[in-house]
ROKOL-588600 format. One record per residue: x, y, z of N, C-alpha, C in turn; residue in one letter. Coordinates in steps of 0.2 Angstrom, whole numbers, plus 5000, padded with zeros to 4 digits. Example, Ala and Ser with C-alpha at 12.3 -4.5 7.8 and 13.67 -1.06 7.14 Angstrom:
! ROKOL-588600
506649725039506249785039506649845039a/506449895035506849955036506450005039s/
//
This chain:
! ROKOL-588600
457548964898457749034901457449044907m/457749084912457549104918457049154917k/456449154921455949214920456249274922p/456149334919456349404920455949424926v/456349454931456049474937455849554936r/455149564934454949624932455049684937v/454949664943454949714949455649734950t/456149694949456849714949457049754943t/456849744937456949784932456649854932l/456049854935455649924936456049964941l/456249924946456649964952457249994949w/457649954945458249984942458150034937m/457550034933457450084928457250144932l/456850144937456750204941457350234944l/457850194947458450224949458850254944l/458850224938459250264932458950324930v/458250324930457850384928457950444933l/457950424940458150464945458850494944r/459250454943459950474942460050534936l/459650514931459650564925459350624927g/458850624931458450684933458850724938a/459150694943459450734948460150744949t/460550694945461250704946461650724939r/461450784937461650804930462450814930k/462750824935463550834935463850834942g/464350864942464750864949465050934950s/465050954956465251024957466051024955p/466350964955467150964953467150984946e/466650974942466750984935466551054933e/466251094938465951154936466451204933a/467151194936467651244933468251204932s/468551214926469151184924469751224928f/470251184930470751214934471351214930y/471551284929472151294925472751294929y/473251264928473851264932474351204930g/474951194933475451144931475551104937t/475851044935475950994940476651004944f/476750974949477350984953478050974949p/478551004950479150994947479350924948l/479550894942479850824943479250774942g/478650794941478050744940478250704934f/478050644934478250594929477750574924s/477750584918477250574913477450504909w/476950464907477150404904476550374900g/476750314897476250274894476450204896v/475950154895476050084897475850034892g/476049974893475949914889476049854894s/475849794891476049734894476349684889s/476749634892477049594887476649554883a/476149514886475649474882475249504877y/475049564879474649604874474949634868q/475649644868476049674863476549634860t/476949594863477549564861477449514855e/476949474855476949424850477549374852g/477749344846478349294847478249244852a/477649214852477449174858477849114859w/478149084854478549024855479249034852d/479449094852480149114849480649124854q/481249104852481849114856481849084863d/481549024864481548994870480949004875g/480549044873479949064877479549004879k/479348994885478848944886478148964886g/477648914886476948934885476648964891p/476249014891475849044896475149024896s/474849034902474149014903473649044897i/473849104895473549144890473649114883w/474249084882474349054876473848994875d/473848954880473348894880472648914880v/472448964884471748984884471549014877f/471949044873471749074867471849024861t/472248974862472348924857471748864858h/471348864863470848814864470348814858s/470248874855469748884850469048864852g/468848884858468148864861467748934862k/467948984858467549044858467649084865g/468249074868468449104874468649184873k/468849194867469049254865468649274859v/468449344859468049364853468449354846l/468049324842468349304835468949254836g/468949214841469449164842470149194841n/470249254842470949284841471449264846e/472049264845472649254849473149314849t/473549314854474149364854474749334852a/474749284847475349244845475849294841d/475549344838475949404835475749464838v/475149484840474949544843475249604839a/475549644842475849704839476549694836c/476849634837477449614835478049654838d/477849674845478249714848478949684850g/479049614850479649584851480149604846y/479949614840480349634835480349704833y/480049744836479949814835480149864840k/480649844844480749884850481049954848v/481449954844481750024842481250064838q/480750034835480250074832479750104837e/479650064842479150084847479550144852d/480150134853480550184857480550254853i/480550254846480450314842479750344844i/479250304845478550334846478550364853l/478950324858478950354865479350424865l/479850424861480150494860479750544857r/479350524852478850574849478350594854e/478150554859477650574864477950624870l/478650624870479050654875478850634882h/478750564883478650534890479250534894v/479150534900479750534905479850454907n/479250414907479350344908478950304904h/479150244904478750194900478650134905y/478050114906477850054910477749994905r/478049944906477949884903478049824907f/477849764905477949704909478349654906s/478649614911479149564909478649494908l/478849454903478449394902478849344906s/478549314912478749264916479049204912w/478549174907478749114904479349134898p/479449194897479949214892480649204896r/480649224902481249224906481349154909l/480849124912480849054915480349014911l/480548974906480048934902479548894906p/479848864911479348814915479148854921t/479348914922479048954928479548944934g/479948894934480448884940481148904938v/481448944942482148964941482648914941r/482548864946483048814947483048764941a/482548764937482548714931482848744925e/482648804923482948834917482848914917q/483348944915483349024914483449034906v/483049064903483149084896483549144895n/484149134893484649184892484449234886k/484049214881483849254876483349304879k/482949274883482449324886482749374891g/483249354894483649404898483949454894i/484249434888484549484884484049534881q/483449504879482949544876482749604880f/482549584887482349644891482949684893y/483549664894484049704895484249754890s/484149734883484249774878483649824878d/483049804879482549854879482649914885l/482849884891482949934896483549984894i/484049954891484650004889484450054884d/483950024879483750074874483350124877a/482950114882482450164885482950214888l/483450194892483850234896484250284891l/484450254886484850294881484450344878s/483750344878483250394876483050434881s/483350424887483150464893482450454895n/482250384895481550364897481650314903i/481350334908481350284914480950224913t/481250164914480850104914480450094921p/479850084920479450064926479149994924i/479449944928479349874926478849834930v/478349794927477949754930478149684930t/478249654935478449584936477949534933l/477349544934476749494932476149534930h/475949524924475349554921474949494918h/474749444922474249394920474549334916w/475149334913475349284909475749234913d/475449194917475749144921476049084917l/476649064918476849004915476348944915p/476248914909475748864909475948804914q/476548784914476748724918476648734925l/476648794928476448814935475748804936l/475348814931474548804931474448724931q/474748694927474648614926474948584932v/475548594935475848564940475548574947k/475348644948475148664955474448694955y/474148704950473448734950473548814950g/474148844948474248914948474148944954g/473749004954473649044960473249014966w/472948954964472648914970473048884975q/473748884973474248844977474648894980n/474748884987475148934990475948934988v/476148874986476848874983477048924978s/476548944975476648994969476949054972m/476849074978477249134981477949124981a/478249064983478949044983479249054975n/478849024971479049024964479149104961y/478649144963478649214961479149244964f/479349234971479949264974480549244970r/480649184968481249164965481249204958d/480749204955480649244948480849314949y/480549344954480749414956481449434957a/481749384961482449394963482849384956n/482749344952483049344945483049414942l/482449444942482349504938482749564942c/482749564949483049614952483849604951f/484049544950484749524949484949544942e/484549534937484749544930484649614928a/484149654931483949714928483949774934f/484049754940483949804945484449854946g/485049844942485549894942485349954938d/484849944934484549994929483850014930r/483449964933482749974935482650004942v/482350054943482250084950481450084952k/481050064948480350064949480049994947h/479849954952479549894951478849884953w/478449854949477749834951477749764951i/477549734957477449664958476849634953t/476249654954475649634951475249694948f/475049684942474549734939473849704939s/473449744943472749734943472549654945d/472849634951472749564953472049554955p/471549604956470849584957470549554951r/470649584945470449564939470749494937a/471349484939471649424938471349364942m/471149384948470849334952470149324951a/469749374950469049374948468849334942e/469249364936469049334930469449274928k/469949254932470249194930470049134935g/469749154941469649094945468849104948y/468549154946467849154948467349154942e/467449194937466949194931467249154925t/467849144925468149104920468249134913g/468149204913468249244907468949254905h/469349244909470149254908470449184910h/471049184907471449124908471649124916a/471649064919471548994916470848974915p/470349014916469648994914469248954919g/469448964925469148924931468548954934l/468048924935467448944938467348924945k/467748944950467748914957467348974961l/466648974960466249034962466349044970r/466449104972466449124979467049094983g/467549054980468049024984468749034980t/468749024973469349024970469749094970g/469349144969469649214968469949234975l/469549214981469849234987470449194989y/470549134987471149094988471649124984k/471549134977472049164973472349224975a/471849274977472049334980472549334986a/472349284990472749274997473449254995h/473549214990474249194988474549244984h/474249284980474549344977474849394982i/474449404987474649454992475249424996i/475249364997475849335000476449334996k/476349324989476849324984477149394984a/476749444984476949514983477349534989h/477149514995477549525001478249495001a/478249434999478949394998479349434994q/479149454988479549494983479849554986a/479349594990479549654993480149644998w/480049595002480549575007481149555004h/481149514999481749494995482149564993s/481749604990482149664988482349704993y/481949714999482149755004482749725008n/482849665009483449635012484049625008t/483949605002484549584997484749644993t/484249684990484449724984484349794985w/483949814990483849894991484449934992r/484849904997485449944998485949954992s/485949904988486449914982486049954976k/485449944975485049964969484650034971q/484450044977484050104979483450114975q/483050054974482450064970481850064974g/481250054971480650054974480249994972l/479849964976479349914974478649924977v/478249924972477549934974477049884971g/476449894971475949854967475449894964i/475149874959474649924955473949894955s/473449924958472849904960472349944956l/471849914952471349944948470749954952n/470350004951469750014955469350074952c/468750064950468250114948468050154955d/467850214954467550244960466850224961w/466650214967465950204969465550264972g/465050294969464750344972464050324974e/463850344981463150324983462650354978p/462150314977461550344973461250404976v/461050394983460750444987461250464993d/461550524992462150544997461850555004i/461150555004460850575011460650505014s/460750445010460450385013461050345016n/461050335022461650295026461750225022p/461250195020461350125017461650135010k/461550185006461850195000462650215001d/462750255007463450275008463850215011i/463450165015463850105017463950065011a/463450055006463550015001464150034996a/464250104995464750134991465450114995a/465450125001466050115005466250035004e/465749995005465849925004466149904997r/465849934992466049924985466849944984y/467049994987467750014987468249964991l/467949944997468349895001468449834997q/467849804994467949744990468349744984f/468449814982468849824976469549844977c/469649894980470349924982470549894988l/470149894994470349875000470549805001g/470249764996470449694996471149674996w/471549714992472249704992472649764996f/472449824995472749874999472749875006a/472249855009472149845016472649805020n/472749735017473249695020473949725019p/474149765014474749785013474849855017i/474349895018474449955022474249945029y/473749895031473549895038473649825041a/473849775037473949705039473449655039g/472849675036472249625036471749645031d/471349605029470749615025470349675028y/469949715024469449755027468949725031p/468749755037468349725042467649705038q/467449745034466749735030466849675026v/467349655023467449595019467349535024m/467749545029467749485034467049475037k/466649525038465949525041465549495036d/465549525030465049505025465149435022y/465749415020465949345018465849295023i/466049315029465949265035465249255036g/464749305036464049295038463749255032r/463949265026463649235020463849155020k/464449145022464749075022464349035028s/464249065034463849035039463149015037a/462849065033462149055031462149005025e/462748985022462748935017462948875020q/462948865026463148805030463848785030g/464348835029465048825030465248835037l/465748795039466048805046466548855046e/466848875040467348925040467148975035m/467349035036467249085030467649065024s/467349085018467649075012468249125011r/468249175015468849225014469449195019l/469949175016470549145020470749195025p/471149175030471349205036472149215036v/472349275038473049285039473249265046f/473749235047474049225054474349285057s/474449295063474649355066475349365063l/475749315062476449325059476349345052q/475949325048475849345041475549415041e/475149435045474949505045475549555046k/475949535051476549575052476949575046s/477049525043477549515037477249555031y/476649555030476349585024476249665025i/476149685031475949755032476649795031k/476549845027477049895025477449875019g/477249825015477649805010477449835003t/477549905003477449944997477750004998s/478250024993478550094993478150144990d/477650124986477150174983476550134982f/476050164980475350134978475250144971l/475250094967475050104960474250104959g/473950144956473250144955473050144948l/472650104946472350104939471550124940g/471350164935470650194936470450214929h/469750194927469550204921468850244921f/468450224926467750244926467450244933t/466750264933466350274940465750234939t/465450214945464850184946464450214951r/463750224951463350234956463150174960y/463150174966463050114970462450124975i/462050074975461550064980461449994983t/461249994989461149924993460649884989e/460849814989460349764987460549704991r/460049674995460249614998460149554994k/460749514994460749454990460649394994n/460149354993460049304997460649254997p/460849225003461349175003461249114999s/460549094999460349034995460549034988r/460649094985460849104978461549074977q/461949054982462549024981463149074982g/463749044984464349084985464549124978p/464649184979464949224973465249284975s/465749314972465949384974465449434973y/465049434968464549484967463949474972q/463849414974463349404979463549424986n/464149424987464449434994464449514996d/464349554991464449624992463749654994r/463249624992462549654994462449724991d/462649734985462549804981462449794974l/462249844971462149844964462449914961i/462749904955463049954951462649984946e/462650054945462250084940462650134937l/462450154931462750214927462250264926v/462450324925462050384924461950384916d/461350394914461250394906461550454903p/461650504907461950564904462750564904n/463050514906463750504906463950484899w/464450514896464750504889464950424889p/464650394884464850324883465450314879a/465950274880466550264876466550194872l/467050174870467050114865466850054869g/467150034875466949974878466349984882s/465949934882465249944885465249964892k/465749944896465749954903466050024905w/466350064900466750124901466350184899l/466250224904465950294903466450344906y/466450404903466850464905466550494911s/466850494917466650524923467250554927v/467550604924468150624927468150644935p/467650664937467650684944467750624949w/467550564947467650504951468350494952g/468850514947469550504948469850534954f/469650604954469850644960469650614966r/469050584967468750564973469150494975r/469250454970469650394971470350414974l/470650454971471350474973471350504980l/470850544981470850574988470650514993n/470250474991470050414996470650374997f/471050354992471650314993472150354998a/472250424996472750465000472550465008q/471950465009471750475016471650405019t/471450355015471350285018471950245020q/472550265016473150225017473750265019y/473550325023474150355026474550395021g/474250435016474650475012475250445008n/475150385005475750355002475850394995p/476450384993476650404986476250364981p/475850404977475450374972475650374965i/475750324961475850324954475250304950y/474950344946474350314942474650274937v/474450214937474750164932474350144926m/473750154926473250144921472750194921e/472650234915472050274914471950284907n/471450274904471350284897470650264895g/470550264888469850254885469950214879a/469450174877469450134871469150174865s/469250144859468950174853468250174854q/467950234852467250254851466950214845k/466450184845466150154839465950204834f/466050184828465850234822466250294822h/466850294824467250354824467850344819c/468050404816468650404812469250374816t/469550324813470050294817470550334820q/470850384817471350424820471150484823l/470550504822470250574825469950554831c/470250544836469950524843469850584847d/469450634845469350694849469050674856e/468650624856468350594862468850574867w/469450544865469950524869470350584872r/470350634868470650704870470250734876i/469650724875469150754880469250714887q/469350644886469350604892470050624895y/470550624891471250644894471250714898l/470950764894470850824897470550824904k/469950794904469550794910469850754916g/470150694914470450654920471050674922y/471450704918472150734920472050794924i/471450834922471350894926471050874933n/470650824934470450804940471050774945e/471550744941472150724945472550784948m/472550834944472850904946472450934952l/471850924952471450954957471550914964k/471650844963471750804968472450814972a/472950834967473650854970473550924974i/473150964971472951034975472651014981k/472250964982471850944988472350914993d/472950894991473450864995473650794994g/473450764989473650694987474350694984a/474750644986475450644985475550594979n/475350624973475350594966476050604963i/476450554961477050564959477150564951k/476650524948476750514941476050484938g/475950484931475350474928475550424922y/475250374921475350324915474750324911t/474750344905474150344901474150274898s/473550244897473450174894473150174888w/473450164882474150134882474450164876s/475150144875475550164870475250144863l/475050074862474850054856474150014857l/473750014851473149964851473549894852d/473149854855473449784857472949734858k/473149674860472649624861472349634868f/471649644868471349654874470949594877e/471349544879471149494883470549454879w/469949444883469349414880469049454874e/469249514874468949554868469349554862k/469849514862470249514856470549574854g/470449594847470749664845470149714844y/469549704847468949744846469049804849s/469349814855469449874859470149904858d/470149964856470749994855470950054860r/471450044864471550094869472150144867y/472550124861473150154860473150224858g/473750264859473850324856474050314849f/474350254847474450234840474050184838y/473750194832473350144829473750094826y/473650024827474049974824473549934819v/473849934813473449894807473649824808e/473249784812473349714813473349674807f/472949694802472849654796473449654791n/473949704793474549704789475049664793d/475449624789475949574792476449614796r/476649684793477149724796476849764802n/476249754804475949794810476149864810k/476049904805476249974805475850014811p/476150064814475850104819475750174816r/475150204817474950274815474750314821y/474950374821474850414827474050444827p/473750444832473050464833473150544835k/472550574834472550644836472750654844a/472650614848472750614855473550614856s/473950594852474650594853474850664853v/474650704849474850774849474650814855q/473950794857473750824863474050804870y/474150744870474550714876475250744877y/475550754871476250774871476250844873k/475750884871475750954873475650964881k/475250924884475150914891475850904895i/476150854892476850834895477350894895i/477350924889477850974888477751034892i/477051054893476851104897476851084905a/476851024906476750994913476151014916n/475551014912474951034914474551074909g/474151124912473651164908473851234909f/474251264906474451334907473951394907p/473551394902473051444901472551424896n/471951454896471351434892471551434884p/471851494882472051504875472451444872r/473051434876473451384874473151314874e/472751294879472451224879471951214873v/471651274872471151264866471551254859e/472151294859472551284853472751214852s/472951174858473151104857472651064854w/472051074856471451034853471351044846y/471451104843471351124836471951094832l/472551104835473151074831473151004831k/472850964836472850894836472350864831a/471850904830471350874826471550894818l/471950944817472250954811472650894808e/472950854813473350804811472950744808t/472250744809471850684808471850674800c/471750724796471650714789472250684786s/472850714788473450694785473650624787i/473550604793473650534795473150484793n/472550504792472050464789472150444782n/472450504778472650494771473150444771q/473650444775474250404776473950324777r/473450324781473250254783472850224777l/472450274774472050244768472550224762a/473050254762473550244756473950174758a/473850154764474250094766474150034761e/473550014760473449954756473749954749p/473750024746474150024740474950024741l/475150044746475850044747476049974749l/475649934752475749864754475749824747s/475249844743475249804736475849814732h/476149884733476749894729477349864732m/477349854739477849824742477849744740q/477249724740477149654738477449644731m/477349684726477549684720478349684720v/478549734724479349744724479649674727t/479349654733479649594736479549524733e/478949514729478849454727478849454719i/478449494716478349494709479049504705v/479349564707479949584704480549534704v/480649504710481149454710480949384706p/480349374706480149314702480249324695t/480049384692480149404685480849404684v/481249424688481949434687482249364686c/482049314691482249244691482049214684s/481449224682481249194676481649224670l/481849284670482249314665482949284665c/483249274671483849234671483849164668v/483249134670483249064668483149054661l/482749104658482549104650483249114647i/483649164649484249184646484749124646t/484749094652485149034653485048974648a/484348964647484148914642484248934635v/484148994633484349024626485049014625l/485449034630486149034629486448954628l/486148914632486248844631486148814624m/485548834621485348814615485748844609l/485948904610486448944606487148904605l/487348884611488048854612487948784608l/487448744609487348684606487348684598r/487048744596486948754589487648764586r/488048804589488748824587489148764587q/489048714592489548654592489248604588s/
//
């Protein structure tokens, strides 16, 4: 084991104690803002194909990098879980649309499985007609329920054959294959889909897939792989946008954007210029990494400066951060009709110099450290704390930083709290209330926010966490082969916000909370009764037919014996 650096630990402890003593809250949270959202504001929930569909090898679907990653059995996923069945969403489309109608959402954000549509990843080789039909039927079913589909082209499940043949996102040729895949989707579904997202949270896809190895394809190319992957993802996004713009936009009149996830970074000491610079650097390495090329034509200057300097100190002739040519900068700039934002929590940021001799890495390049306030409410996931005021700040930052683009919040939610009653998620209600209210304040500030997607419709496969973290409005009983869904208390609360289009007045909002919690006991009784119902179903499906078959067999034997005696 490496020796623990006591001085570093003491320094961090002192910072945390200071935070707890001096930063008890935020002025934004001092008063709750009662009011409604603009007319036409769109409310929704989200999901992704790999996390929910299951049917991993059914109806012509090819393997994805996540299929291979989870099937390795090397402890890469908690409990060695897979998403082979997941929520069984492939076979439960109509059932889940009933849940969407129950929530009264205006839109549903879901992703297409690239390997379900193109089993090898290459359009010229094979198109899976059953995959096309599945998503076409899903889109039609949504529209017939008056629910707008918001469709993500790629949510991490790259076709495995593209990884094997080309090294996945390490190879620039991936941009061309993605463009061909995107064109297939525009051609097949664009007459009905008017909101497209090219990539969902590409930062996590690059960092965890090619830097830490915690996600598929599980590569640990420290300080290089993630920057190369991101570079090619940005090019792929631009190609897809240009394809839509030149070929499909005039006929289909849709919008194409990208969804970028980022926590808010707040300086530990707002009077310290170094902490302010570190917090700005945190945001540029997180959000600006992808947004700046799309909105300004190049990587943030601070990324170029820091990675370039560290690379030189490490004896490299060139920066580990790739470079866009002048032609590429011009091609990429402006390739977004809206900005999709995902946000879950906040961090306090302070400067910390990381020696270059520690070796190249994304964390080392940033020269900062992330802290949390011990007073922040902790949620289910270890990294997730409820800090609503950070959401407003991030929305306002994006609005001013990127020239007031239309913003769609594409992911925001909270995972299951430990030791809580499964369906009585009052802590999620508080999270929703706080974060949605801060979004309303950001609109009041002038941010151009068009819609909000709460994450997520169902409990589902949560990547390396398996099924341990539950973000859903609906509880899924994964141990039951039928994967039944049960509404949590937050369903009733979110539905009330949607119907009222905000927070009309204190008395009404308080009544929502009480009514939502009233549903807990009823739903929990239903959930508790499920094992008995499953047992009765098993008796009905297996035991009764078996007994009947035996009775028929015995009757036939007796009849034969009787006939022989008579003859």
